[in-house]
C-alpha positions, 0 to 999 in steps of 0.5 A: 500500500502506498500513501493515500494522498488527498488531491488537495495535498497533491495540489499543495505539493505541486505548488510547493506549499506542502508542510510537515503537518499535511504530510504527517496527516497523510502518514497517520491516515495511510499507515495507521498501524505504523502510526500506532506503533511509533506513537506507542514507542514515543509515549513510552519514552515520554512516560519513562524519562529515566528509561534509556528509550521507549519501545514497542516490540509486539509483532504485527498482527498481519503482513499488511500491518508489517508492511506499513511499519516497514514502509514507514521506517524505511522511507527517509521522508516518512521516518523523518516526519514521524521523528519531528512530529513525536520529538524522538529519534527512531531506531528499528530492529527485526521488522517490528522492534521500534525504539524511540530515543530522546534526541539528546540520547543519540550519542549515548552508549545505549543508542549506539548499542541498539543500532549496532550489528551486535545489538541486531544479532543479540535481538535475533530469535528463531521465531523472528527469522522469517519476520 
């Protein structure tokens, strides 16, 4: 599924008048599962300020939902808009583990470990091999 972009937003983009709020609304409406996951991770980060990051690691309920999440986090423009909207830096492992870091934490050892090859390998399980 691609983004479902209303004609008014396409027209605004053609005129060079599109803003982040319009794009975020398109993402929210087009990729509701991805929005829910990122929102949950960002909310978890905000609710636990002493934790190194907020996260969501429940496997998607369907391949369609997984596709939404992959699309949102693989697209530079979508991921960037989500990060700006929620005020976090997103990190991603295994096709469903989403972490939301406070921007100031990006230079931390915890962040570097999460995004490292070692972190990815240690987060593997047999159940996730085909996710």
